[in-house]
Every structure is written in structure tokens, then in C-alpha cells.
MITORLUM-608012 format. One line per 2 residues: number of its first residue (from 0); their letters; for each residue x, y, z of C-alpha. Coordinates in nm, 3 decimals. Layout:
NUM> a> X:Y:Z ~ ... .
***
This chain:
0> xx> 2.134:0.325:-2.491 ~ 2.508:0.380:-2.522 .
2> xx> 2.762:0.593:-2.337 ~ 2.772:0.834:-2.631 .
4> xx> 2.396:0.883:-2.607 ~ 2.363:0.917:-2.229 .
6> xx> 2.694:1.066:-2.111 ~ 2.912:1.366:-2.172 .
8> xx> 3.282:1.361:-2.094 ~ 3.383:1.628:-1.844 .
10> xx> 3.741:1.669:-1.725 ~ 3.819:1.314:-1.827 .
12> xx> 3.519:1.132:-1.676 ~ 3.168:1.041:-1.787 .
14> xx> 2.879:1.240:-1.642 ~ 2.512:1.165:-1.721 .
16> xx> 2.373:1.432:-1.954 ~ 2.032:1.443:-1.785 .
18> xx> 2.178:1.515:-1.443 ~ 2.479:1.728:-1.537 .
20> xx> 2.405:1.951:-1.837 ~ 2.671:2.207:-1.936 .
22> xx> 2.501:2.491:-1.746 ~ 2.516:2.300:-1.416 .
24> xx> 2.883:2.213:-1.465 ~ 2.953:2.579:-1.540 .
26> xx> 2.760:2.675:-1.226 ~ 2.993:2.458:-1.020 .
28> xx> 3.304:2.597:-1.186 ~ 3.198:2.948:-1.081 .
30> xx> 3.068:2.851:-0.738 ~ 3.208:3.041:-0.438 .
32> xx> 3.272:2.839:-0.123 ~ 3.268:2.967:0.232 .
34> xx> 3.520:2.854:0.492 ~ 3.249:2.694:0.708 .
36> xx> 3.085:2.503:0.423 ~ 3.080:2.126:0.461 .
38> xx> 3.133:1.919:0.149 ~ 3.041:1.550:0.146 .
40> xx> 3.261:1.383:-0.116 ~ 3.200:1.030:-0.238 .
42> xx> 3.247:0.804:-0.532 ~ 2.891:0.707:-0.633 .
44> xx> 2.725:0.436:-0.422 ~ 2.962:0.484:-0.128 .
46> xx> 2.728:0.631:0.135 ~ 2.630:0.974:0.006 .
48> xx> 2.266:0.940:0.107 ~ 2.369:0.836:0.456 .
50> xx> 2.581:1.148:0.508 ~ 2.309:1.367:0.358 .
52> xx> 2.102:1.249:0.654 ~ 2.370:1.257:0.923 .
54> xx> 2.521:1.601:0.858 ~ 2.194:1.803:0.869 .
56> xx> 2.098:1.623:1.189 ~ 2.431:1.715:1.346 .
58> xx> 2.375:2.078:1.244 ~ 2.025:2.070:1.396 .
60> xx> 2.133:1.886:1.713 ~ 1.898:1.603:1.627 .
62> xx> 1.593:1.804:1.520 ~ 1.425:1.585:1.258 .
64> xx> 1.219:1.859:1.090 ~ 1.450:1.916:0.792 .
66> xx> 1.516:1.551:0.708 ~ 1.144:1.474:0.730 .
68> xx> 1.030:1.762:0.506 ~ 1.304:1.835:0.248 .
70> xx> 1.435:1.580:-0.005 ~ 1.798:1.494:0.049 .
72> xx> 1.898:1.626:-0.296 ~ 1.775:1.971:-0.189 .
74> xx> 1.884:1.967:0.174 ~ 2.241:1.865:0.077 .
76> xx> 2.255:1.926:-0.299 ~ 2.518:1.806:-0.541 .
78> xx> 2.701:2.115:-0.660 ~ 2.754:1.976:-1.011 .
80> xx> 2.396:1.852:-1.053 ~ 2.120:2.040:-1.238 .
82> xx> 1.917:2.111:-0.922 ~ 2.193:2.327:-0.774 .
84> xx> 2.130:2.601:-1.029 ~ 1.772:2.640:-0.904 .
86> xx> 1.824:2.645:-0.527 ~ 1.969:2.992:-0.459 .
88> xx> 2.254:2.834:-0.267 ~ 2.424:3.172:-0.232 .
90> xx> 2.135:3.281:-0.008 ~ 2.157:2.988:0.230 .
92> xx> 2.276:3.070:0.581 ~ 2.595:2.918:0.713 .
94> xx> 2.690:2.650:0.769 ~ 2.589:2.508:0.433 .
96> xx> 2.623:2.141:0.340 ~ 2.680:2.015:-0.012 .
98> xx> 2.771:1.693:-0.187 ~ 2.989:1.610:-0.486 .
100> xx> 3.115:1.305:-0.672 ~ 3.407:1.498:-0.820 .
102> xx> 3.765:1.377:-0.807 ~ 4.009:1.594:-0.616 .
104> xx> 4.161:1.734:-0.936 ~ 3.814:1.846:-1.053 .
106> xx> 3.757:2.086:-0.762 ~ 3.722:2.449:-0.860 .
108> xx> 3.946:2.748:-0.786 ~ 3.731:2.868:-0.495 .
110> xx> 3.759:2.529:-0.323 ~ 4.137:2.537:-0.344 .
112> xx> 4.149:2.892:-0.211 ~ 3.890:2.868:0.068 .
114> xx> 3.945:2.505:0.180 ~ 3.601:2.422:0.324 .
116> xx> 3.559:2.117:0.544 ~ 3.535:1.787:0.359 .
118> xx> 3.391:1.455:0.474 ~ 3.526:1.188:0.241 .
120> xx> 3.338:0.859:0.252 ~ 3.493:0.538:0.119 .
122> xx> 3.345:0.193:0.069 ~ 3.478:-0.148:-0.028 .
124> xx> 3.491:-0.124:-0.409 ~ 3.339:-0.470:-0.447 .
126> xx> 3.029:-0.348:-0.264 ~ 3.041:-0.023:-0.464 .
128> xx> 3.043:-0.231:-0.781 ~ 2.753:-0.446:-0.659 .
130> xx> 2.541:-0.149:-0.557 ~ 2.625:0.024:-0.886 .
132> xx> 2.531:-0.285:-1.088 ~ 2.178:-0.278:-0.945 .
134> xx> 2.154:0.103:-0.966 ~ 2.253:0.115:-1.332 .
136> xx> 1.982:-0.139:-1.405 ~ 1.703:0.082:-1.266 .
138> xx> 1.812:0.435:-1.367 ~ 1.712:0.544:-1.718 .
140> xx> 1.989:0.806:-1.740 ~ 2.262:0.542:-1.703 .
142> xx> 2.383:0.280:-1.949 ~ 2.225:-0.056:-1.868 .
144> xx> 2.493:-0.283:-1.723 ~ 2.385:-0.596:-1.917 .
146> xx> 2.605:-0.870:-1.770 ~ 2.812:-0.847:-1.453 .
148> xx> 3.121:-0.945:-1.654 ~ 3.075:-0.659:-1.899 .
150> xx> 3.000:-0.407:-1.624 ~ 3.303:-0.522:-1.424 .
152> xx> 3.536:-0.441:-1.712 ~ 3.383:-0.094:-1.741 .
154> xx> 3.411:-0.044:-1.363 ~ 3.772:-0.161:-1.343 .
156> xx> 3.868:0.060:-1.639 ~ 3.680:0.368:-1.517 .
158> xx> 3.438:0.367:-1.811 ~ 3.135:0.451:-1.597 .
160> xx> 3.004:0.776:-1.452 ~ 3.265:0.970:-1.257 .
162> xx> 3.542:0.747:-1.381 ~ 3.771:0.519:-1.186 .
164> xx> 3.701:0.430:-0.823 ~ 4.074:0.374:-0.779 .
166> xx> 4.169:0.718:-0.910 ~ 3.893:0.884:-0.706 .
168> xx> 4.004:0.731:-0.376 ~ 4.375:0.777:-0.437 .
170> xx> 4.327:1.137:-0.543 ~ 4.143:1.231:-0.225 .
172> xx> 4.374:1.028:0.000 ~ 4.669:1.216:-0.150 .
174> xx> 4.509:1.561:-0.110 ~ 4.750:1.818:0.029 .
176> xx> 4.487:1.987:0.246 ~ 4.416:1.685:0.467 .
178> xx> 4.378:1.895:0.781 ~ 4.041:2.000:0.637 .
180> xx> 3.933:1.645:0.544 ~ 3.763:1.383:0.760 .
182> xx> 3.800:1.031:0.621 ~ 3.537:0.774:0.712 .
184> xx> 3.446:0.433:0.572 ~ 3.099:0.302:0.501 .
186> xx> 3.203:-0.003:0.701 ~ 3.278:0.217:1.006 .
188> xx> 2.929:0.364:0.986 ~ 2.783:0.013:0.982 .
190> xx> 2.999:-0.110:1.268 ~ 2.971:0.191:1.499 .
192> xx> 2.714:0.445:1.385 ~ 2.692:0.631:1.715 .
194> xx> 3.069:0.658:1.742 ~ 3.089:0.776:1.382 .
196> xx> 2.822:1.042:1.441 ~ 3.016:1.162:1.745 .
198> xx> 3.346:1.184:1.554 ~ 3.186:1.363:1.259 .
200> xx> 3.023:1.606:1.503 ~ 3.360:1.680:1.662 .
202> xx> 3.513:1.742:1.318 ~ 3.231:1.986:1.243 .
204> xx> 3.282:2.162:1.576 ~ 2.943:2.055:1.711 .
206> xx> 2.908:1.941:2.070 ~ 2.650:1.664:2.083 .
208> xx> 2.508:1.515:2.400 ~ 2.474:1.136:2.428 .
210> xx> 2.099:1.180:2.385 ~ 2.147:1.377:2.062 .
212> xx> 2.390:1.117:1.927 ~ 2.144:0.840:2.012 .
214> xx> 1.860:1.021:1.836 ~ 2.065:1.097:1.525 .
216> xx> 2.198:0.743:1.500 ~ 1.852:0.591:1.546 .
218> xx> 1.707:0.806:1.267 ~ 2.000:0.718:1.043 .
220> xx> 1.968:0.343:1.073 ~ 1.921:0.204:0.724 .
222> xx> 1.582:0.056:0.803 ~ 1.455:0.396:0.922 .
224> xx> 1.600:0.595:0.633 ~ 1.441:0.345:0.398 .
226> xx> 1.100:0.447:0.537 ~ 1.167:0.819:0.495 .
228> xx> 1.031:0.933:0.158 ~ 1.259:1.236:0.177 .
230> xx> 1.559:1.004:0.173 ~ 1.459:0.686:-0.014 .
232> xx> 1.415:0.847:-0.358 ~ 1.054:0.730:-0.383 .
234> xx> 0.967:1.088:-0.487 ~ 1.170:1.047:-0.808 .
236> xx> 0.944:0.972:-1.109 ~ 0.957:0.614:-1.235 .
238> xx> 1.075:0.736:-1.575 ~ 1.406:0.827:-1.407 .
240> xx> 1.432:0.546:-1.152 ~ 1.227:0.229:-1.170 .
242> xx> 1.239:0.110:-0.811 ~ 1.033:-0.195:-0.902 .
244> xx> 1.354:-0.321:-1.062 ~ 1.573:-0.235:-0.765 .
246> xx> 1.521:-0.004:-0.468 ~ 1.757:0.292:-0.445 .
248> xx> 1.819:0.213:-0.078 ~ 1.854:-0.157:-0.147 .
250> xx> 2.031:-0.339:0.137 ~ 2.280:-0.111:0.311 .
252> xx> 2.505:-0.396:0.421 ~ 2.870:-0.493:0.409 .
254> xx> 2.974:-0.784:0.190 ~ 2.680:-0.806:-0.050 .
256> xx> 2.934:-0.853:-0.331 ~ 2.962:-1.216:-0.221 .
258> xx> 2.606:-1.270:-0.348 ~ 2.701:-1.147:-0.697 .
260> xx> 3.064:-1.228:-0.772 ~ 3.172:-1.557:-0.924 .
262> xx> 3.507:-1.701:-0.825 ~ 3.655:-1.585:-1.156 .
264> xx> 3.518:-1.233:-1.107 ~ 3.663:-1.221:-0.755 .
266> xx> 4.005:-1.320:-0.885 ~ 3.984:-1.064:-1.165 .
268> xx> 3.877:-0.783:-0.932 ~ 4.136:-0.871:-0.667 .
270> xx> 4.418:-0.872:-0.923 ~ 4.328:-0.526:-1.053 .
272> xx> 4.278:-0.392:-0.698 ~ 4.618:-0.524:-0.589 .
274> xx> 4.789:-0.363:-0.888 ~ 4.615:-0.026:-0.877 .
276> xx> 4.637:0.016:-0.499 ~ 4.986:-0.126:-0.446 .
278> xx> 5.139:0.209:-0.355 ~ 4.858:0.319:-0.120 .
280> xx> 4.961:0.312:0.246 ~ 4.617:0.395:0.390 .
282> xx> 4.462:0.125:0.609 ~ 4.115:0.058:0.469 .
284> xx> 3.834:-0.070:0.689 ~ 3.768:-0.362:0.454 .
286> x> 4.128:-0.490:0.434 .
***
């Protein structure tokens, strides 16, 4: 199926119709944030599921009950996704945790006024592309990627869901309210998960003992999350995600792009990256 059949355009980017119908987008526009809300912001396939595991465990000081009994899309729901309308989020006690794939310019009036805490997760765009390529091939609500060459052109030009990776990252790096934003890279989580958990806990104002940090990090190892049916998307019907084609939690590694990219694709991607990110001063973990 085509983009016109599967996607709507919302504030300049594609969003899948089945996940983001007009009523859910309107729900987000009218949503009221609290100051102690925590918002996990990512471009798709950059570590959202990981943070949906880490943040609730920091809130619970390592108690595994929630992450073992509630699916991640309900424990840390996407505010723009159709499930949010059904969850009575206004009734949840503070602190609440949410996720979004929105660009900075897409945030609503309440966000700009209240300035909740944001954890912004970044990932090497080559690995984002690779993970997305496999994801688009197994999700029925997304346009099948066909060839890697064709999908790369769509990725580099922002013609996929939630638009351009480059614009997403630059928009959030240039946010004016950076005192409320914690920036972390997927690669940092891989390299030092315990240290990352500790730093995120400090940002959230939670004092975690070494034992708590150890327990949280152990539960959030990729191999352990992959076994948790509340986190691995195995509860999603096959008609939406065919995990026989590709698992949602596929590899969880750094550098898997090297197993997909040809030399020509690497040169093409690097040239666009160099041009689009030339004015960015931020030191990325993958550079």
C-alpha cells in the first residue's frame, strides 16, 4: 500500500492512520501537562522501548511489578497515539510518564507553558535507518520499504512517518528550554547502562542506591527485555506486526547498519548527513 493509503499528513509529517486517527491527534493538542510529568521523546527506532522500561523502574525504585504486568504502550503511553484517549491519563497520579515521537515544533501549548521534564534519546541515524527498514517490513500500518535504496531516499528526504531524522534531532537540540531536557544517546545506554540509569535518576530527582541501579540495569538488558512479553510487543496481533518477518526487539546493538549498507549507500548517507548536520555543534556519541 502507498503513503496516501496508510498515512495522513499532520503538521508537515506523515503519521500512520491506524495509530494516529484525527481524534487522538486532537486529544494531544488539548492535553494538559503537569510540571512533574516526564516525557520521553524520540525519533522512531531510537530507544523508546528501552526508556519505557527504565523510567517506570526508576519511579518504583526497582520494583518490577509494573513492567511485568502492564504493556509498555500503556505504562508509558504515546500521547499522540490512539490508546491515549482510552487510558484516563488525567486520573493518573504524579509523576506520570509519557512518550512522543513529535518534533519540538509540534508540541502543544500546555507543554510550552508548563515545561515538563523531557528525556530526549538519540541514536546513530544509520542504525535508526536499519532498524526502521526491518520494522517497516513487518508492520502492516507502514508502507513496505521494498529495496534499501528506495527506502534510503525516503529516509534521507523525510518521506517516512514522523518526517526527517535530521530535522527532529536538530529541533530538539535547539530547544530553548534545555534546562528541562536530558539528552542521552542509545550508544551511551549500550556502553554504560548502569551509569545512564544513575544519571537519568538524578535528572528525575530520584535517589537510587547501587543495589537499585544494579537491579534496574539488569532488568533493562536487551536480552531480558526481549523475554518480557510486556515489552517485546508479542502481545500485538500478527495482523499489525508480523514478528515472523522481523522481531520488534530485533538486535539492540550498535553498528548493525554495517550489515545492510553497501559502499555506495554509505557514501550517499554520509554525504547527506554531512550537509544537513554541518551547523550542529553537539558532540554525538557515534561521531
